C-alpha positions in Angstrom: 1.7 -10.7 35.1 3.6 -8.7 32.5 2.7 -10.0 29.0 3.0 -8.6 25.4 1.2 -10.2 22.5 2.3 -10.3 18.9 0.5 -11.6 15.8 1.6 -11.6 12.2 0.5 -13.7 9.2 3.3 -14.7 6.8 2.8 -16.8 3.8 -0.5 -18.1 5.2 1.1 -19.0 8.6 0.1 -17.0 11.6 2.9 -16.3 14.0 1.8 -15.6 17.6 4.2 -14.0 20.0 3.9 -13.9 23.8 6.4 -12.7 26.3 6.4 -11.8 29.9 7.1 -12.9 33.5 5.0 -15.4 35.4 3.0 -14.2 38.4 3.2 -17.7 39.8 7.0 -18.0 39.4 8.7 -14.5 39.4 12.0 -16.2 38.6 10.8 -17.5 35.3 10.3 -15.4 32.2 9.2 -16.3 28.7 10.0 -14.6 25.4 9.1 -15.4 21.8 10.9 -13.8 18.9 11.2 -14.1 15.1 14.2 -15.8 13.6 16.9 -13.2 13.0 16.0 -11.0 16.0 18.3 -10.2 18.8 17.3 -11.0 22.4 18.9 -10.0 25.7 18.2 -11.8 28.9 18.7 -9.4 31.8 20.1 -10.5 35.2 18.6 -7.4 36.9 21.8 -6.9 39.0 24.9 -4.9 39.0 27.9 -7.2 39.4 30.8 -6.7 41.8 34.1 -8.6 42.0 32.6 -11.2 44.5 29.7 -12.2 42.2 29.9 -15.5 40.4 27.2 -16.4 37.8 26.8 -19.3 35.4 24.6 -19.4 32.2 23.4 -22.9 31.3 21.5 -24.0 28.2 20.5 -27.6 27.4 22.4 -28.9 30.4 25.7 -27.3 29.2 27.5 -24.3 30.4 27.3 -21.3 28.1 29.2 -18.8 30.1 30.9 -18.3 33.5 31.2 -14.9 35.1 33.6 -14.6 38.0 33.9 -11.0 39.1 35.5 -9.0 36.3 36.3 -12.1 34.3 34.1 -14.1 32.1 34.3 -17.0 29.6 31.9 -17.9 26.7 31.4 -21.3 25.1 34.2 -23.3 26.5 33.3 -26.5 24.6 33.3 -27.1 20.9 29.6 -28.0 20.8 28.6 -24.6 22.2 31.0 -22.8 19.8 29.5 -24.8 16.9 25.9 -24.0 17.9 26.2 -20.3 18.5 29.2 -19.3 16.3 30.1 -16.0 18.0 26.5 -15.0 18.4 26.7 -14.7 22.2 27.6 -11.6 24.1 28.0 -10.9 27.9 27.5 -7.6 29.6 30.5 -7.2 31.9 28.6 -4.9 34.2 25.4 -6.9 34.7 26.2 -10.4 33.4 23.2 -10.1 31.0 23.3 -12.6 28.0 22.6 -11.4 24.5 21.9 -13.8 21.6 22.2 -12.1 18.2 20.7 -13.3 14.9 18.6 -15.9 16.7 17.8 -19.2 15.1 15.2 -21.9 15.8 17.9 -24.0 17.4 18.3 -21.4 20.1 14.8 -22.2 21.4 14.9 -23.6 24.9 15.4 -22.8 28.6 18.3 -20.6 29.6 19.2 -20.9 33.3 21.1 -18.3 35.3 22.7 -19.5 38.5 24.0 -16.9 40.9 26.2 -18.9 43.2 26.9 -15.8 45.3 23.3 -15.4 46.6 22.3 -18.9 45.6 19.4 -17.9 43.2 18.2 -19.4 39.9 16.5 -17.5 37.1 15.0 -19.3 34.1 14.3 -17.7 30.7 12.2 -19.7 28.2 13.1 -18.5 24.7 11.0 -19.5 21.7 12.4 -18.6 18.2 9.8 -18.8 15.4 11.4 -19.8 12.1 10.6 -18.0 8.9 12.0 -18.4 5.4 14.7 -16.2 4.0 12.2 -14.7 1.6 9.7 -13.9 4.3 12.4 -12.4 6.6 13.5 -10.2 3.7 10.0 -9.1 3.1 9.6 -8.1 6.7 12.9 -6.4 7.3 13.9 -5.1 3.9 11.9 -2.3 2.4 12.4 -0.7 -1.0 10.4 2.4 -1.9 10.6 5.3 -4.3 11.1 8.9 -3.3 7.9 10.6 -2.3 6.1 7.4 -1.1 5.6 6.2 2.4 6.6 3.1 4.3 5.5 1.5 7.6 7.8 -0.5 9.8 5.5 -3.0 11.7 6.3 -4.0 15.2 3.6 -6.8 14.9 2.4 -5.9 18.4 -1.4 -6.0 18.7 -1.7 -4.8 22.3 -0.2 -1.6 23.7 3.0 -2.6 25.5 3.5 -1.9 29.2 7.2 -1.2 28.9 9.4 0.8 26.5 9.6 0.7 22.8 12.3 2.7 21.0 13.1 3.4 17.3 16.6 4.2 16.2 17.9 5.4 12.8 21.5 4.6 12.2 22.0 4.3 16.0 20.3 7.7 16.7 17.1 7.7 18.8 14.2 9.0 16.7 11.0 7.8 18.6 10.1 6.4 22.0 6.8 5.1 23.3 6.0 4.3 27.0 2.8 3.4 28.7 1.6 6.9 29.1 3.3 8.9 26.3 5.1 8.8 23.0 7.9 11.1 21.8 9.1 11.7 18.2 12.4 13.5 17.4 13.4 15.0 20.7 16.6 16.4 19.3 17.1 19.1 16.7 19.1 16.9 14.3 16.1 14.5 14.1 13.6 17.3 13.7 15.7 18.8 10.9 16.1 15.5 9.1 12.5 14.2 9.2 10.5 17.5 9.5 7.2 16.1 10.9 7.3 13.1 8.5 7.4 10.4 11.3 4.3 9.0 12.8 3.9 6.4 15.7 0.9 4.1 16.0 -0.2 4.7 19.6 -1.6 1.2 19.8 1.2 -0.9 18.3 4.2 1.4 18.2 4.7 0.8 14.4 6.6 3.6 12.7 5.5 5.3 9.5 7.7 7.5 7.4 5.8 9.8 5.0 7.0 11.6 1.9 10.2 9.5 2.1 13.5 10.9 0.8 16.8 9.5 -0.4 18.4 10.6 2.9 16.0 8.3 4.8 17.8 5.3 3.5 19.6 3.2 6.1 19.0 0.9 9.1 16.1 1.3 11.5 16.2 -0.6 14.7 13.2 -1.4 17.0 14.0 -2.0 20.7 11.4 -3.4 23.1 12.6 -3.3 26.7 11.2 -5.0 29.7 12.7 -5.6 33.1 13.6 -9.3 32.3 14.7 -9.0 28.7 14.8 -6.9 25.6 14.3 -7.6 21.9 15.9 -5.8 19.0 14.7 -6.1 15.4 16.4 -4.4 12.4 14.8 -3.0 9.3 16.7 -1.8 6.2 15.1 0.9 4.0 16.3 1.6 0.5 14.9 4.7 -1.1 15.4 5.0 -4.9 15.1 8.1 -7.1 11.7 8.4 -8.7 12.0 7.1 -12.3 11.9 10.2 -14.5 10.9 8.1 -17.5 7.9 6.8 -15.6 7.1 10.2 -14.5 7.5 11.5 -18.0 5.4 8.7 -19.4 2.7 9.4 -16.8 2.8 13.1 -17.7 2.5 12.4 -21.4 -0.5 10.1 -20.8 -2.1 12.7 -18.6 -1.5 15.4 -21.2 -2.8 13.1 -24.0 -6.0 12.4 -22.0 -6.5 16.1 -21.4 -6.0 17.0 -25.1 -8.4 14.3 -26.1 -11.0 15.5 -23.7 -10.6 19.1 -24.8 -10.8 18.1 -28.5 -14.0 16.2 -27.7 -15.4 19.1 -25.9 -14.6 21.3 -28.9 -15.8 18.8 -31.4 -19.2 18.3 -29.9 -20.5 21.8 -30.7 -18.9 21.7 -34.1 -20.7 18.4 -34.9 -24.0 19.8 -33.5 -23.6 23.0 -35.6 -22.9 21.0 -38.9 -25.6 18.6 -38.1 -28.0 21.4 -37.6 -26.8 23.1 -40.8 -27.3 19.9 -42.7 -30.9 19.5 -41.3 -31.6 23.1 -42.2 -30.3 22.6 -45.8 -32.4 19.5 -46.2 -35.5 21.4 -45.0 -34.7 24.3 -47.4 -34.2 21.9 -50.4 -37.6 20.3 -49.6 -39.2 23.7 -49.4 -37.6 24.7 -52.7 -38.8 21.5 -54.4 -42.3 22.1 -53.1 -42.3 25.7 -54.3 -41.1 24.7 -57.8 -43.7 22.0 -57.9 -46.4 24.6 -57.0 -45.1 27.1 -59.6 -45.1 24.4 -62.2 -48.6 23.5 -61.3 -49.7 27.1 -61.4 -48.1 27.6 -64.9 -49.8 24.5 -66.3 -53.2 25.4 -65.0 -54.2 28.0 -67.8 -53.0 25.6 -70.5 -55.0 22.8 -69.1 -58.1 25.1 -68.9 -57.7 26.2 -72.5 -57.2 22.6 -73.7 -60.4 21.6 -71.8 -62.3 24.5 -73.5 -61.0 23.6 -76.9 -62.0 20.0 -76.3 -65.4 21.2 -75.2 -66.0 23.5 -78.2 -64.8 20.8 -80.6 -67.2 18.4 -79.1 -70.1 20.8 -79.5 -69.3 21.5 -83.2 -69.1 17.8 -83.9 -72.4 17.3 -82.3 -74.0 20.2 -84.4 -72.6 18.8 -87.6 -73.9 15.4 -86.8 -77.3 16.8 -86.1 -77.3 18.7 -89.4 -76.3 15.6 -91.3 -79.1 13.6 -89.6 -81.7 16.3 -90.4 -80.6 16.4 -94.1 -80.8 12.7 -94.4 -84.3 12.8 -92.9 -85.4 15.4 -95.6 -84.0 13.3 -98.4 -86.0 10.3 -97.3 -89.1 12.5 -97.4 
């Protein structure tokens, strides 16, 4: 059994993609795609003028191939449903449906009346909103950034995955190997800036440039069908004003940091000077106080002496007066 599995969450809705051929019924194949993809249903034969094939969808004939002649959408209902979105390969009779819609889901039967064989292709188209589709397929980035184009494959494919840029092959991944920029033009343009995810095949463009703007196409090829999905990348010039503003901010931050670094020792120095001055003033006040005390000490001693001598004289006089009074009494 040949099966690929896809998974992607969009707007809270998980899309699950499975496609492959059945081991029970080798004439039946199933493919699931996202709305807007292109899918080709392969007949697997090379036609000759005797071959006659008919493609049938919903019980109505889509196309008749008779040798080198073919007709598409003979009735109005078919034309109204597909509106020029069907293509036939004149060499193989393979049917391509471009810009798929949910109304394209169903069984497509290929009847080969020449060898009397039937092949059935079950196509399931998952619908997404226009906004989600744009988000998936339209990428807008600025010069110098990177962008990843997601295949939404979660298991390594067993067939071929190819990436094209403006119809030029730039990368290819098979079961056992991957190649990026096999020609000189691609190497010159991208210069080792492309990277393939070896598990999913998603393509990343690094250090993106204005010249990388354009259409990128993913092609997944199996023996029974192929899927094509287009991505549009728009690279804009990096906004000089934003860059200038960022530079100004960076410079301002650097200047502030430098000023702070310079200011810290200055503050420390002046703080230290202030403390030293305070200590010196305290010492000077202490010294002046001690000097004043030293100057006042002799005066205080003399005053005390005078007070002492005055007291003694007063006591002598009092004693004399007492003694004279005593004699008078006698």
